[in-house]
C-alpha positions in Angstrom: 82.3 -26.3 -66.6 79.2 -27.7 -68.4 78.8 -30.0 -65.4 78.9 -27.0 -63.0 76.1 -25.2 -65.1 73.8 -28.3 -65.0 74.2 -29.0 -61.3 73.6 -25.2 -60.5 70.4 -25.2 -62.6 69.5 -28.2 -61.2 69.8 -27.0 -57.4 67.8 -23.5 -58.6 65.0 -25.5 -60.2 64.7 -27.7 -57.5 64.0 -24.8 -54.8 61.7 -22.4 -57.5 60.0 -20.4 -55.0 63.0 -19.8 -52.9 65.0 -19.2 -55.8 62.1 -16.5 -56.9 62.3 -14.7 -53.6 66.0 -14.8 -53.7 66.1 -12.9 -57.0 63.2 -10.5 -56.0 65.3 -7.7 -55.3 67.3 -7.9 -58.7 64.0 -7.9 -60.4 62.5 -4.7 -58.4 66.2 -3.2 -58.9 66.0 -3.8 -62.3 62.3 -2.6 -63.0 63.3 0.7 -61.0 66.3 1.3 -63.1 64.8 0.5 -66.8 61.4 1.9 -65.8 63.0 5.3 -64.9 65.4 5.7 -67.3 63.2 4.8 -70.2 60.7 7.3 -68.5 63.1 9.8 -68.3 65.0 9.5 -71.9 61.5 9.3 -73.4 60.2 12.6 -72.0 63.4 14.2 -72.4 63.7 13.3 -76.1 59.9 14.2 -76.4 60.1 17.6 -74.6 63.5 18.2 -76.7 61.8 17.6 -79.8 59.0 19.8 -79.0 61.4 22.4 -78.6 63.2 21.9 -81.6 59.8 22.1 -83.1 58.7 25.4 -82.0 60.6 27.2 -84.6 64.5 27.6 -86.2 66.5 29.4 -83.8 63.8 30.8 -82.0 64.0 33.4 -79.0 61.1 34.8 -77.1 61.3 38.2 -75.2 58.9 38.8 -72.6 58.6 42.3 -70.7 57.7 41.9 -67.0 57.0 45.6 -66.4 54.6 48.5 -67.6 57.3 51.1 -66.7 59.1 51.2 -69.9 58.9 53.9 -73.0 57.6 51.3 -75.2 57.8 48.9 -77.7 55.5 49.4 -81.2 55.1 47.5 -84.4 57.5 50.0 -86.0 60.4 49.4 -83.9 59.8 46.2 -83.6 59.8 45.4 -87.1 63.0 47.3 -87.5 64.8 44.6 -85.3 64.7 42.3 -88.5 67.5 43.4 -90.1 68.2 39.9 -91.9 71.8 39.8 -90.8 71.5 38.6 -87.3 67.5 38.3 -87.0 65.4 37.4 -89.9 61.8 37.9 -88.4 60.3 39.2 -85.4 56.5 39.1 -84.6 54.7 40.3 -81.3 52.5 37.7 -79.6 49.6 38.3 -77.3 48.0 35.4 -75.9 45.0 34.9 -73.6 42.8 31.8 -72.5 39.1 32.5 -74.2 36.1 30.5 -74.7 35.4 30.1 -78.3 31.6 29.4 -79.4 30.4 27.9 -82.8 26.7 27.2 -83.6 27.0 23.9 -82.6 29.6 23.6 -79.2 31.7 26.0 -77.0 35.4 25.3 -76.4 38.1 26.5 -73.6 41.3 27.3 -75.8 44.1 29.9 -76.2 43.7 33.1 -78.4 46.9 34.4 -79.8 47.3 37.5 -81.6 50.2 37.5 -83.6 52.0 39.2 -86.8 52.3 37.8 -90.3 56.2 36.3 -89.6 54.9 34.3 -86.6 54.1 31.2 -88.9 57.6 31.5 -90.3 59.2 31.9 -87.2 57.4 28.9 -85.5 57.7 26.8 -88.6 53.8 26.6 -88.6 52.2 25.4 -91.9 48.3 25.6 -92.8 46.5 22.0 -93.9 43.8 24.4 -95.5 43.7 28.0 -96.3 45.9 30.7 -95.7 47.8 32.1 -92.7 47.2 35.6 -91.2 49.2 38.0 -92.9 50.1 42.0 -93.1 47.1 43.1 -94.7 45.1 41.5 -91.9 47.0 43.4 -89.3 47.0 46.7 -91.0 43.1 46.6 -91.1 42.6 44.9 -88.0 40.5 42.1 -90.1 38.1 39.7 -87.8 40.0 36.9 -89.5 41.3 33.6 -87.7 43.5 30.4 -88.3 42.6 27.6 -85.9 44.3 24.6 -84.7 42.5 20.8 -85.8 41.4 20.3 -82.2 39.3 23.6 -82.3 37.8 22.5 -85.4 37.1 19.1 -84.7 35.2 20.5 -81.3 33.3 23.3 -82.4 32.3 22.1 -85.8 33.0 17.9 -85.8 34.8 18.5 -89.1 38.2 20.1 -90.4 36.6 21.7 -93.6 35.5 24.9 -91.9 36.9 27.6 -94.2 34.7 30.4 -94.3 32.8 29.4 -91.0 32.6 31.8 -87.9 33.9 31.5 -84.4 32.7 34.0 -81.7 35.4 35.0 -79.0 34.6 37.7 -76.6 31.9 39.3 -78.7 34.0 39.2 -82.1 32.6 36.8 -84.9 36.0 35.5 -86.6 36.0 34.0 -90.0 38.4 31.1 -90.5 40.9 31.4 -92.9 43.0 28.8 -92.1 43.2 25.5 -90.5 46.7 24.8 -88.8 48.5 21.2 -89.9 47.9 18.9 -87.0 50.9 19.0 -84.5 49.9 16.1 -82.2 50.0 15.7 -78.4 52.8 17.7 -76.6 54.2 18.3 -73.0 54.8 22.2 -73.6 52.4 23.9 -76.2 49.9 22.5 -78.5 48.7 24.5 -81.3 46.2 22.2 -82.1 44.2 24.0 -79.4 44.8 27.7 -80.5 42.8 30.5 -82.4 45.5 32.6 -84.2 44.6 36.3 -84.9 45.6 39.7 -86.4 48.2 40.9 -83.5 46.4 44.6 -83.8 42.9 42.6 -83.4 44.1 41.1 -80.1 44.9 44.3 -79.0 41.6 45.9 -79.5 40.0 43.0 -78.1 41.8 42.9 -74.9 42.3 46.6 -74.7 46.1 46.3 -74.9 48.3 49.3 -76.0 51.4 47.7 -75.8 53.8 45.0 -76.8 54.8 42.9 -73.9 56.2 39.7 -75.4 57.7 38.9 -79.2 59.2 36.2 -81.0 62.4 36.5 -83.1 64.1 34.1 -85.1 67.9 34.3 -85.5 69.0 34.4 -88.9 71.6 31.3 -88.6 72.7 29.4 -85.8 76.2 30.9 -86.1 74.8 34.3 -85.4 72.4 33.3 -82.5 75.1 35.1 -79.8 75.0 38.5 -81.9 71.3 38.3 -82.4 70.5 37.7 -78.7 73.0 40.8 -77.9 71.1 42.9 -80.3 67.6 41.9 -78.4 68.8 42.7 -75.1 70.3 46.2 -76.2 66.9 46.8 -77.9 64.8 46.1 -74.9 67.2 47.2 -72.1 67.1 50.6 -74.1 63.0 50.7 -73.3 63.1 49.3 -69.7 64.0 51.0 -66.2 65.7 48.0 -65.0 67.5 45.9 -67.5 68.1 43.2 -65.1 64.8 42.4 -63.8 62.5 44.2 -66.2 62.6 41.4 -69.1 63.5 37.5 -69.7 64.9 36.3 -72.9 64.8 32.8 -73.4 66.4 31.4 -76.5 66.2 27.7 -78.0 69.4 27.1 -77.5 69.5 28.0 -73.6 66.6 25.8 -73.1 68.3 22.6 -74.8 71.2 23.1 -72.8 68.9 23.1 -69.8 67.4 20.0 -70.5 70.9 18.5 -71.4 72.0 19.5 -67.5 68.5 18.1 -66.3 69.3 14.7 -68.4 72.4 14.5 -66.5 71.3 15.1 -63.2 68.4 12.5 -63.8 71.1 10.0 -65.0 73.1 10.5 -61.7 69.7 10.2 -59.7 68.7 6.7 -61.5 72.2 5.5 -61.0 72.3 5.8 -57.5 68.9 4.3 -57.3 70.2 1.4 -59.5 73.1 1.0 -56.9 71.0 0.6 -53.8 68.1 -1.4 -55.3 70.8 -3.9 -56.7 72.8 -3.9 -53.5 69.7 -5.0 -51.9 69.5 -7.6 -54.3 72.6 -8.7 -54.3 72.7 -9.3 -50.6 69.6 -11.6 -50.9 71.6 -13.4 -53.1 74.6 -13.9 -51.0 72.6 -14.7 -48.4 70.6 -17.5 -49.7 74.0 -18.9 -51.3 75.4 -19.2 -47.6 72.3 -21.1 -46.4 72.5 -23.5 -49.7 76.3 -23.9 -48.7 75.2 -24.9 -45.0 72.5 -27.2 -46.6 74.6 -29.0 -48.9 77.7 -29.6 -46.7 77.4 -33.0 -46.8 77.0 -32.9 -50.7 80.0 -31.2 -51.0 81.8 -33.6 -48.7 80.7 -36.3 -50.9 82.0 -34.3 -54.0 85.4 -33.7 -52.6 85.9 -37.1 -51.3 85.0 -38.6 -55.0 87.8 -36.2 -56.6 86.1 -33.1 -57.2 88.7 -30.2 -57.1 88.2 -27.3 -55.3 87.9 -25.1 -58.2 85.0 -27.2 -59.5 83.1 -26.5 -55.9 83.9 -22.9 -56.4 82.7 -22.6 -59.9 79.5 -24.6 -59.3 78.4 -22.2 -56.6 79.7 -18.7 -58.5 77.4 -20.1 -61.7 74.6 -20.5 -59.3 74.8 -17.2 -58.1 75.2 -15.6 -61.4 72.2 -17.4 -63.0 70.0 -16.4 -60.0 71.2 -12.8 -60.8 70.7 -12.7 -64.3 67.4 -14.6 -64.4 66.5 -11.7 -62.1 67.7 -9.4 -64.5 65.7 -11.0 -67.5 62.6 -11.1 -65.4 63.1 -7.7 -64.5 63.6 -6.8 -68.2 60.2 -8.6 -69.3 58.1 -6.4 -66.5 59.9 -3.1 -67.7 59.1 -3.9 -71.1 55.3 -4.5 -70.2 55.1 -1.6 -67.9 56.4 0.6 -70.5 54.0 -0.8 -73.2 51.2 0.1 -70.6 52.6 3.3 -70.1 53.0 4.8 -73.6 49.4 5.7 -73.9 48.9 7.5 -70.4 52.4 9.5 -70.9 51.4 10.6 -74.3 55.3 9.3 -75.5 54.6 6.8 -78.3 58.5 5.5 -78.3 58.7 4.3 -74.7 60.3 0.9 -74.8 63.3 -1.0 -73.3 66.2 0.6 -75.0 69.4 -1.6 -75.7 71.5 0.4 -73.7 69.3 -0.3 -70.7 68.8 -4.2 -71.2 72.8 -4.4 -71.7 73.3 -1.8 -68.7 71.0 -4.2 -66.6 72.3 -7.8 -67.6 76.1 -6.3 -67.1 75.2 -5.5 -63.7 73.3 -8.5 -63.2 76.8 -10.7 -63.9 78.5 -8.5 -62.0 76.2 -8.8 -59.0 76.1 -12.6 -59.0 79.9 -12.6 -59.6 80.6 -10.0 -56.5 77.8 -11.4 -54.1 78.5 -15.1 -55.2 82.3 -15.3 -54.8 82.4 -15.8 -50.7 79.7 -18.0 -50.5 81.5 -20.0 -53.1 84.4 -19.7 -51.8 83.3 -20.8 -48.3 82.0 -24.0 -50.2 85.3 -24.8 -51.8 87.0 -24.5 -48.4 85.3 -26.9 -46.8 87.3 -30.2 -45.1 85.7 -33.2 -46.7 86.1 -35.0 -43.4 84.0 -32.6 -41.5 81.7 -31.8 -44.4 80.9 -35.5 -44.4 80.3 -35.7 -40.7 77.7 -32.6 -41.2 74.3 -33.7 -40.1 
């Protein structure tokens, strides 16, 4: 076995360029599989984490028509019974241009109820949140994200400063804790004001969107049913006039997407590695032809058929594994380079991906190396010695 390994390595190293070109298909296949799977896994983990961070047992209702009897703050508040739904908050969002004495910034303005911060699990770094009194009196106050503070004031110590939006001077009473980059929604780029003030600012008299928080995971089904009954009684077509999105439903959908992506990547892996395996088999057949006389000499001096077979099989496996190792190194470098642009700091070659790549490489080496190795071992020594 040791002698077979030495001879296989000697043969590979004596033809470095040919060996590299032979395993190029395996390298490309491994890079494609590892990078795609890592990107997919990293993106899914990031999105899933962000969905979970949106709030505990979060549900969102959006009314898609004006033909309904009306949802107001009073009947909306009655939904929070404490048994199935712990809190409810209306939401009114618009893209706006905010101004300070130093700069302007295009961001999202969100009008919310006092329970919004509890539902979304948002904390302030400084100051206070928008409260019940702010909504009752339509006070021109706001809580801003850190990016808004940085852009408009160049500092996060902005309590008491004013931001101008659509002709309203909003006094800053709080700054949200930094949330970081997000693929879904960035609270760092928001200005949050009382819902009643947002209604006046945008001339809205109805509530078409609101958040609700289930009292616990065990009662989420009952909470969703309660929300559906509540909104269905206030729209003309319950099947089309509103949508209810729950955190659990979105996470289930993400699981389905992940499963589909895994299947797709597996298919790509199969095709890419198949091409690489064919390349290895082709060059091994050429190698057998080129080394026919060498095989004849080895057989003539007593080398058993198994030794010849093992030598060529090991050569095929070493080529395949070398391709996989190079592919993993290239994948690691690519993923490291993509961390910043993709906004996924955890991008890396996972142990599972590395193990899978090496396992595939060994299988490819055996599968596509066995035929050339078997052919070499069956050569007649007399005919092999006559080969020029």
